[in-house]
N, C-alpha and C positions, 0 to 999 in steps of 0.2 A: 879380545873377546870375540867369539864367533857369533855372527848374527843368527837368530832363530831360523830364519828362512833358509840360510845356507846349511844349517844342521839338518833341517827337514829334507832338503834335496840330497844331502850326503847319505842319509839313512835310506831314502828311497832308491838311490843308485846302488847301495849295498844289497838291498832286497832284490833288485832287478837282476843281480848277478847270480842269485840262487836258481837252481833248476826247478821249474814249476812241476808240481806233483798233482796227482789225481784228486787229492783232498785238500791241498794247500795252495790253490790257485786263487789269486786275488779277484775280488768282485770288480767287474768292468774291465777285465784284461782285454787288450786289443786283439788277441787271438781267438777269443771266445765270442760266439754270436748266439744268444738265447733264441729258442724257437718254441712255438706251440704246435704240436703235431696232433691232429684230430684222429679219431678212431679209424676213419677211412684211410688216411695217410699211413698210420701204423700197420694196417693190414697190407697195404701195397708194398711197403719196404720191410715187412716181417720184423717189426720192432715193437710188438705189442707189450704193453706194461703188464707185469706180473706173469707173463708167459714167455716172451722172448727176452725181455729186459728184466733181470732180477737183481738181488743184492750181490750175487756172485758174478753175474755177467752184466756190467753197467754200461757197456759201450758196444758199438757195432760199426763195421766198416761198410760204407755204401759207395757203390760205383758212381763216378761222376756222370757217366752217360745216362744212368737210370734217372738221376735227378733232372738232367736236362730234358729227357723225354717227358717226365712228369710236368715240367714247366711248359713244354710245348703243347701238351694235350690239354691241361687244365688252365693254363695262362694265369690270370690274376687270382683264380680260386685256389691254386696250389699253395700249400703251407710254406714252401721254399721260395715263394715270390719275394719276401723281404731281403733274402740273401742271394738273389739271382746274379748280381754282379760278382759277388765273392765266389760263387760256384763256377762261373764262366772263367774267371781269372785264376783259378786254382791250378797249380802246375802239375800236380799228381793225378793219378787215375782213381784213387779211392779217398773219400773223406771220412773223418772220424766223427760219429754221432754218439753223444754221451747222454745217458738218462740221469736227469737231475732230480732225484727223489725228494730231497729236502728243500727244493726250490731255492738253492743257494744263489742262483743268478736270476731269480724272478719267474722263470718259466719251467715247464716240465722236461725240456730237452735243451741241449746247447751243442753247437757245431764248432769244431776247431778248424780255423780257416788257413793254417799254414802247415807246411810239412815239418818244420822244426818243432812246433807245438805238438803235432801228432806223435813224433818220435819221442819227445820228452815224456808224454803221457804214457806211451806204451812201454818204455824202457825202465821206468822207475820201479825198483823191486819193492814188493810189499813186505814191510818189517813187522813182525809180530809185536803185540803190545808188551809182552814180557821183556823182550830185548830192548824196547824203547825205554822201559822203566829202569833196566840195568844201566843203559848208557847215561840216562839222566842222573842216576845215583853216582856213577863214576865221575861224571863231570862236576858234580857238586863237591865230591870229596877231594879230587885232585885238581888243582888250579895250575894251569900252565900259562905263563905270560907270553903273549905274542905281540911284538912291537908293531905299531901301525905302519902300513906300507902306503906310500903316496901313490895315488892313482889319478889319472886324468879326470877332470870334472865333467860330469854328464848333466846337461841342462834338462830339467824337468818342469820348466815354466816359472821358476822363481824370479827370473829377471823381469818378467812382465808384471809380477806383483810389486816389485820394487819400483818400477816405472810408474805404476798406478798410484803408489803411496807417496811418491816424491812430489814436491810442489813445483808446478810449472806455471808460467805466465800464459793465461788464456786470453786476456783482453789486450787491445793495443795501448801502447803508452801514449800519454797526453803530452804534447810538446808545446811549450810556451816560449814566445819570443818577445823580449823587452827591448825597446829601442829608445834613443834620445838624440837630441841634436849634437852634432860634432863639436859645436862651439862650447857646449856645456861640459864637455869632458875635462876633468882636472880642476874644476871650479871649487873653491872652498865651501864647505857645508858646515853650518852651525845648527845645533839642536838646542831647544829650550822647552821648558814646561809651559803649558798654556791651559787655562780653564776653559773647558769646552762649552760650558753654559754661559760664559760671559761674552763670548764672541758669536756673532750671528753666523749661521751656517757652518759652524766649526765641527758640529757633531755629525758623524757619518755612521749610519746604521747598516750593518752587513746582515741583511735578511736572508733566510734560507729559501731556496727555490728548487723545484724538481729538475734533475738532470735527465734530458731525453736520451742521451747516449748511454746511460748506465741502466742495466737491466739486472735485477736481483732475482736469482733462481732459488726457489724454495727447496731446500734440501731436506729439512726435517719439519715435522708437523706434529703438534701435540693433539692427540685424539683421546677422548674419554669414553669409555664403554661401561655399561652397567648390565649385569646379568640378572635376568628375572626368571621366574619359574615358567616353564612351558605350559601353556593353557591348551587344554584338549577337551572337546565336548563329545561325550559318548551317550548313547541311549541303548536301551535293551527292551526287549519285548518277550514276554513269556510265550513259549511255544508248546502247544499241546502235542506232545510226542506220542502219547498212547491213547488214541481214540477208542471208545467203547460204544457198542450198540446198546441202546436202552429204549424201551417202549413204555408208554403210559396210556392207560385207558381210563376214561372217566365218563360219567353220565351227567348230562346237563340238569341243572336244578330248575324245575318247572313249577309253575303255579297250579294250584288246584282249581277246579271249576268254580268254586265259590269266590276265590280270590280274583279270578279273571273277570267274573261278572261285576265285582265291586269296583275294580280298577277301570274297566271300560265304561261304566256308567258314572264315574266320578267326573266332577266339573274340571278338575286340574288336568285330567287326560285330554279332555276336549279342547281346553285352552292351549295346551302344548301343541297339539296338531294344527290348530288354527294359526299359531305363531310361526311354526317351522315349515309348513307346507309351501309357502312362497319361496323361501330360500332354497329348498330342495328342488323345486321346479327350475329355478334359475341355474343351479349347479348342473342339473341334467342337460339343460339346453347348451351350456358352455362346453360340456363334454362332447356333445354332438358336433359343435361348430369347430373346435380345435382339438389337437392332440395334446393332452396334458402330460404325456410321458416323454415329450421332446426335451432333450438336455440343451437348454439355451446357452449355458456357460461353455459347453463343448464347442458349439458353433462359433461363439464369440472368440474363443481361444484360437480356432483355426484361422479366422480372419486376422487376428493379431500376429500370429506366427508368419503369415504371408507378407504383411506389409510393415508391421511395427517392430518385430523382433530383430534385433541387430546382433544377437550373440553368435549366429552362425551364418555368415554372409560371404565368406571367402572360399575360393577353390582350394581343396586340400590335395596335396601330392599323394597319389596312390601308388604309382610305379613309373619307372622310366626304362627305356630300351636304347641301347647303343651297341652297334655291331663293332667289336674291337678289331675285326679283320678287314671287313669290306667297306665300312663307312668312314675310314680315315680320310680327312680332307674332302668329305662329301656332305652335301646338304639334302634334306628331304624335300621333294617337290610335290608329292601328292599322298593323301591318306584316304583309306577306305576301310570301314569295318566290314567284316564278313556278314552277308545278309542273314544267314541262318545259324552260324556257329557263334555262340556267345563267348566273348573273351579272346577272339582271334582278330587281329588287326593287321592290315597289309599296307606297306609303304613303298614308295619308289625313291631311289637316291640318285644323285647326279653329282659330278665333279664340280667343285667351286672354282671355275675358271671362266675368264672372259673369252670372246671369240678369238682375239689375237693370241691369248695363251693356249687355247685349244689347238690352233694351227701350229704353234711352235712345239707343243708337246704331243703332237698327234701320234708319234711312234710309241710313246709310253702309254697313251690312252688305249691303244689297241690291245695291250697286254692286260689291262684291267677289265674285268667283266662288268657289264652293266646289268644290274639286278633289280628285282622286286622282292622284298623280304616279307615273309609271313611270321609275325610275332605272336606268341601266346603268353598269357598271364602266368602259366605254369613254369616257363623257362625264360627269364629276362636276359639271358646271355646268348643262347644259341637260337637262331631262327629255325622254324619248323620246315619251311620250304624256301627255295630261292629260284625265281624265274629268270632265265637268261634272255637277253635281248641284244640285237646288233648294235644298239647305241643307247645313250642315257634316255630314260623314260621321264617325261615331264607331266603326263596325265594318263590315267587309266580308269576303267570302270568295270564292275562285275555285270554280267548279263542278267537282267531281271528274270528271264525265263529259266536259266540254268546258272547258278553261281559258280559252277566249275568252268565256265567260259569267261575269259577275261580279254579285254581289248585295251591296248595302250598306244599312246602316241610318242614317237621318238623325236629327238632333237634334230635329226637329219630329214624329217618330214615323212617317215614311213609309219605305217600302222602295223602293229604286231598282235597276233592272236595266240592265246594259250588255251589248252584243254587239259585240265588237271583231274579229269574223271578217274584216271587210273590210280591217282594218289589221294583220292578222297578219304580212304580209310585211315590215312596217316594223320589227317588234320581234324577229323570229326569222329564222334563216338555216338552212334545211334543206339539207344537202349530203350526197350519198351518199358513202360511203367515208370518213367522219370517223374520226380515230384514237382518239377517246374511247371509243366503244362501237359494236359492230356492230349492235345492235338499235336503240338510240336515236341516230340519225344527226343529232344536233343540235350545232352548233358553238357553243362558249361565246361569249357576246356580248362579254366583256371582252378577247377576243383579236382583236376587230375594231378597225379604225382609226376614230377619231371623225370624223364628218362635220360640219365647222364650218358649212357652208352649209345644213344641214337645219334647217328651222324646226319648232318644237314644234307638234304638232297637237292641237287641242281636239276631243273627241268628246262628243257629246250623249248623254244617256240615252235608251233606247228605251221605257222603261215606268216608271211610278211608281204606288204604291198610292194608294188613296182615303184622303184625309186625314180624312174624317168617320168611316170605319169601321175605321181602324187604331188604332195606339197613340196615346195622348194626350201622351206625353212622350218623352224621348230613348230611342232603342233602344241598349241597352248590349251586346248580344251577338246573333250570328246564326250559324246553322249549316245546312248542307245535310244532309238525311236521306240515309242510304246508299241506293244503287240496288238493294239486295237486298229491300227491303220498302217498303210505303207504308201509311198509316193513313187511316181515314175520320173523319167528324166526331165519332164517339164514342170515338175512340182505339183502336179494334180494328186489329190488324195483319194485313195481307194481302200476298201476293206482288206484287211490282212488275210491273204490266202493260205499262209502257213500256220497261223495261230500262235507263233512264237516271235520273239524279237529277232529280226533278220537284217535290220538296217541301222547304220551309224551316221552320225553327223560330226564333223570336225571343223575346227577353225585354226588358222595358222598365221604366222607373222608374214607370210608372203601375200597378204591381202586377199585371201580366198577362203570360202566356206564350201566344203565338199560333203556330198551325200554318198554313202557306200552301201552296197548290198553284198552279204556274205554268201548268197545262193549262187550256184553256177549259172553263168549267163550263156544261153543258147544262141547260135548264130541267127541274126535277123535277116530274113529274105527280102522284106520290103524296104523301101527307102525310109530314112529316119524322119524326113519331113512329113511323109504320109502317116507314119506311125504316131506322130506327135500332135496331129491336128485334132483328134477326138479320142475319147476312151474306147469307142467302138472299133476304131482303127487299130488301137493297141491290142484289144482282144482278138481282132482278126489276125494280126501278125502272130500272136501266140498260138492261135489255132493252126495257122500255116506251119509253124514250127513243129507242132505235134503231129501234123499230117505226114511228116517225112521222118519216120522213126528209123529208117535204115541208115541215115547219115549219123555217125557217132559224134558226140561233142568233142570240141578241141581239148577240153580239160581231161577227158578220159584217155585221150591219146597220150597226153603228157604223163599221166599216172603210170601207164604201162612202161614208159621209158625211164622213169625215175626210180632209183632204189631207195625205199623208205627206210631210215634208220629204225632200229628196234625200239628205241626209247622215245620216238616221236609219233604221236597219234596221227591218223590219216583223216581227221575230221575236216580240216580246211586245207587239205593238200591241193585242191583244185584252185586255191587262191594264191599259192606261194609264188612270189616273184612275178605274178601276172595280174594281180588285183588292181583294178582301176576304179576311180570314182565314177558313178553313173551320172552325176550332175555337179556342176561347179558354179558358184556364185561369186561375183565381185561387187563390192559396194563402192560405187564411183562417187567422187566428190563434185557432182554437178557438171558444170561446163568445162572444168579442167580435166586433164588426162590422168590425174592421180586418183588413187583408190584409198579407202579407209583400211586400216590395219587392225583386224579383230583380235582380241585376246580372250574374251569369255563370251558365252552365249547361253540363253535360256529359252528352250522351246515350250515347255509346259510343265506339268506337275512331275516332280521327282518321285519315282516309285519307292525309293529307299527311305524318304523322309516320312516315316509312318508315325502316327500317333499311337503310342503303345498302350494308352489307357483304354483302348477299345471303343472310342467314340466314333470312329469312322468305319463303316462297314466295307467300304472299298478297299481300305488297307488290310482289313482282316481277310477278305477274299483273296487279295494279292498274295499274302503270306501263305494262306492255305494252298493256293495254286502252286506256289514255288515248292512247298514241302511235298505236295503230291507228285510233282515231276521228279523230285529227288528219289522218292520211294519207288517210282516206276523204273528208274535207272538201276536202283539197287536190286530190284526183283528180276533183273535180267530181261526187262522188256525193252522195246525199241526206243533208243534215244532219238528225239526228233532232229537233233543236229547231225546225226549220222545219215539221215535220209532227207536232205534239204530239197530234193527234187520232187518230193511227194505232192506238194501244193502248188507246183508251177503250172499245172494244167488247168487250174480253176480259172473261171472267167472273172475278170476284175469288175467289181461293182463300185461305182463312184459314190463318195459320201458328200451329200449336199450340206451347205451351210457350215462348212468346217473352217475354223479360224486358222489361217496359215501364216499369221504374223508372229514374230518373235523379237526378243530383245538381244542386242549385241553391244558389247563394250569394246572400245578401241584403245590403241596404244596412246593416243593423244588425249584421253580422258573424256571422250564423247560417248553418249548413250544413244543408240540408234534403234528405232522401232520400224522394222521393215517387213517385207513379205518374201517368202521363198518361192512363190509362184513366178514363173517367167512369162514375159509378154513379147509379142512379135514386134520388132522394130519396123516402123513404117517406111524407113528409107532403105535399109539393107535387107529386110525380110528375115533376119535372124532372130532367134529367141534370146532375149536379153533379160537380165535381172531388173526388177522394177525399182523405181526410185524410192528412197526411204520415205516412209510416211511422216516421221518426225525425227529430228536430230537435235539433241541438247548437249551443250558444252557446259557441264557442271563440275566435273573433276579436273584438278590441275595436275594430273599424273595418269599413268596407265591404270586401267580398270582391272582389278585383281579378282573381284567377286561379282557375279550376277546370279541371284538366287531367289526363287519364289518362296513365299511363306508357306510352311506346312499346314497352316490353318486357313489362309486366304489365298486362293490360287491366283488372284489378280493383283496381289501385292508383291512387289519386287524390291529386293535390297541390292544396292550397288555400292561397292567400296573401291576407292581409287584415290591416289594422290594424298592430300591432307584432309579429306572430308568424306562423309557418308551421305547417301541419298536414298529415300524410299519413294517408290513410284506406284501408281495405280494404272493398270492397263485400261486403254480407251480414254484416259484423261490426258489430253494433248497440251494443256496449258503449262505443265511443268511438274516438278517433284512435289510430293506431299510434305516431305521433310528434307531439309538440306542443312547439315551441321556446319558450324564454323570451322576454321582451320585448326587442326590439332597441333600440339607442340612437336610431334614427330609424324613421319609418313605412316599411313595405314598400308598394311601388306596382306591382310587376310580378313575374312569375316564369315559368320554363319549364324542363321536363326537358331533360337532355342527350339527343341523338339516338343516341349510340353507347355511352355508359356508363350502365348502369342505376341506379347509386347516386349520380349527380351531377345537381344541378339548380342553376339560376342565379336569384338573387333581386335585384331592383332596389330601391333605397331613394330617399327623397326628397332626400337630400343629394348625389346623383350617384354613390354607391358601388354596386358590385355584389358581393354576397356569394355565394361559390362553396361549396356544400355537397358534401361527399363522405362518404356514410354508412359507407363502409368504413374511413375514417380517423377522423372525429369525428361524434358525433351530438348533442352538447350545444352546439356552436358551429360557425360556418362554418370551413372549412379555410383560406380566405383571403378578404380583401376588397381590392378594387381600385377606385381612383377613375377614373371615366370622364369626367365632366363636372362643372360647377359648379351644376347645377340638377337638378330632379326627373327621374327616369327614368320614362317613360310606357309603354314597351312593350319586350319582349325577344323575339327570334325567331332561333333558330339554324338553320343549314342546312349540309348536307354537299355539297361539290363533288366530292371524290374521297376515296379511302381515305387519302390523305396530306395533305389540306387541307380544313379546316372553318372556317366563318365563323359569327359571331354578330352580328346586327343589334340595336343598342340605340338607342332614340329618346329624346330629352329634351324638356323643357318649352319650350325656345326654338326648336324646329323643326329641329334638327340631327340627322341620321341618321349614327350611327357604325358603321362596319363593322370588326370586329376579328377577327383570326385566332386560333383556339383552339389552344393549344400541344399538343404530343404527349401529355403526361401526362394532359390532360383530354379527349382525343379517342380514345385507344386503350385499350380495356379489357384487363384481365389475362385469363389463360386461363380461370379459374373465377369471374369476377366475377358473372356472371348467377346461378350457383348460390349464391354467397356472399350476394348481396343477397336472393335468394329465401329462403334460410335465415334471414336477419335478420328478414324480414317474418313468417315462420312463428313465429319465437321471440317476436316482439312480440305476435302473436295469442295464443300460449299464455300469455304474461304477462298480457294483458288477461283471458283466461278465468280465470286464477288469482286475479287481483284481484277479479273479479266473484264468484267462489266465496267468497272471504274476506269480501266484503261481505255475501253472503247468510248466511254463518255468523255474522257479528257481529250482523246483524239478528235472527237466530234466538236468539242468546244474550241479546240485549236483551229479546226477548219472554219468554224463559224467566225472566230475572231479574225482570221485571215481574210475571209470574204468581206467583213465589215470594213477592214482597212482598205481593201481594194475599192469598195463602194465610196468611201470617203475621198479617196484620191480622185476617182472619176468625177465626183460632185465638184471638187475644187476646180478641175479643168473644164467643167461644163457650166460656168456662171453666165447668166444673161446680162444684157446691156443695162437694164434698170438696176440690177444688184450691184454692178460695178459703179454706177453713178451715185447710188446711195452710200456706198462705202467711201467714195472720194469726198462726198459732202460731209460725212462724219469726221473724217480725218482733217478736213479744212476747218471745221468748227472747233475741234480740239486744239488746233494750232492757234486760232485767234484767241481762245481763252488763255492759253499759255503766254501769248505775247502781251496781252493786257495786264496779266498778273505780274509779269516781269517789269513792265513800265510803271505800274502802281507802286511796286516795292522800291523802285528807284526814285520816285517822287516826280516823275514827268507827267503824270496824269492824275486827275481828281477822281473822287469816288463817284460823283454824279456822271462824269464822262464815262467812267468804266461801266456804270450801270446802264447808261443810255446806249453805250456801244454794245454791251452784251444783250440789250433788249432788241437790237436790230434784227429784222427777219433774215 
């Protein structure tokens, strides 16, 4: 008898010998690959349904090179992406695409992936239905016996089913060994019956016990289900669909003169007014004191939604960006939202390699471009712009005066400048009468439709600093100095003569902090020492330079000899390859020859951390100024960065009582509060950096973030190692808040832009800790997982009063855009004052702790002085004191002697008393 599985395989093998036809091809055939072709793809390959593909023409031959070109242009968006490997390995030049009208294989099209299948499909003749009926009729009437022919067996997988159904030993066999003495072998054995109850200890009970080595796997389980009717609550409300206008006019019913006189003269009328007049007066007074139309429930609900509502507290994924071409094996090092264009975010990427790996793969790295990517919400796949740089960028910042100017710091220590004014129309859309704002008529970019045919534009840098005179190692932080002041080589502060941001400050891993000026430097005729002694000397040197206009600057001579490429603007051409820092600071470690290695710094208020609610007039003026400068450039007026020499002739006016101190974070986890002003060394006569005002070792790892609060300019957040600290400027006793060690290292952090007591901290395991100082101060309020790898940067941004976003970058090069919930974006009514009171309370606590330390130290000093005095008293005894002490010792000895003799019976009581009574 033939097994059923063998009969199944035999039938399947017989069917496989038949030639596959257009309508009789089995579902799931290995040669057929179902596809879904969108309308866009059908138009590209001219296979539109009901136009190119009809019932008469069900297939089309498509060239292999056309499909490969579509895969290269559209990448993962192409509809042929699931069969990319099949197309590349196809031996022929044309592939057969068939329209599946009846969805026989599940989708609207299918592709035949072999040449044999294509030939079988095309060569099968179409047989009319009448001929098929005749053939079937003939086969039914005439039966011809065909003896079976033995054929080789073709395996279709039945042997696997037989192996699965067969019984096999899964567990190990248990082996028992029974042994006895050799002398007992062959001894006679007799068996007899015995009553177990009559003999003591004759009954042996074999109790059951659980076997630890045996595990019973549950294969089947009985489950009972009960079907109930689906319950659904519905409600309706009648809608007045046909309103009609109706008017009614009436006349009031009035009393006659006689009735009025009767009522006013009645006693009940007078009693009523006497009883009600007091209540009416009280009600009128209450209406004057307080507003009776205030909705108290609405205000109470706002407070509850801020602190008590737990339904919407997590960050929601809004969008993510990944560059499929450039960001492979790259990480995001810095993030910055565009200051004026909403929905546009800029990131810098760098290769994930150590220093040794970079040296080994230096040849390959030269072939890969180092880029800054401009991402838009309208196109999550293709960047809008790509800024090229000579090496990987680790930090960059938009110019506050002109967002088309960008400065970045490279891993090789160079500073790179870009001017994207010529490409501003590509990334912004200025339209009058926009509904978002009357002053800032900028249309959000993510409301625009994506342009799939637009190619990504690469923009070259227009200037790069001198590699010999700049930093020696990677630049870790960069900032623009505010446009309200400028500094000279000695660190003295003056009024800004240009009126725009013209100076930069950078810190690097080579233990230096450099100040840069983007304006052309004229040759100095006087000595540097004379020019640095006083502001008047500096102004005199500038006047001397202006007095000699015939001598052309050195930078202008270089411009004449350099051929400017057509795609590179000449804004900062005078800085290219000759840009040097105007001053350099080194933070020394005291008496040793070593220096601190800075990683982050904070000079003052960040102009881009604006309070969008409109509570700060300074931020509003800053945004209006930036937008007005953009409009000036658009209307073909003079760009201030095209004529940087215009303000050089102005006389420098010093600014008195200006704070020149700033915070610096180091690679060793130290937070330094120092001064950028230089002082003259008394021994060498050179100008040297001042010693740090304070140095705190709080973090147990490199400091990754130093940032001032957008609400309190003197409150600073530092993140590094395994903890977080909050500082207050001018408070020298220590941090206001220092968290305990976290389970994972902290790698990034940022203040909330709308809530003064909230900040976000990124960890190396992909989690984000959200701290709320009004809720908890010893641990984060909540932690949320964002990705599976280390978070490298955090940057929030406010789009409107109802919608806020936070950008989080990870180590694998993915940029996550998350929407901040209502509870984390909308502050309570008194949150600013509450957080300010918390900081003041912590300051008082630090002062109290400092006072207690001083008291304890004074107490220790007093105790030490008392011990010294006691020792001196012991060594300074007089002769009478020593004789008195000897006499006391002798009397105690006599008492001891008599007591011992009396106890032994050698003396009497009277003798003892008389002896003791002796003088």
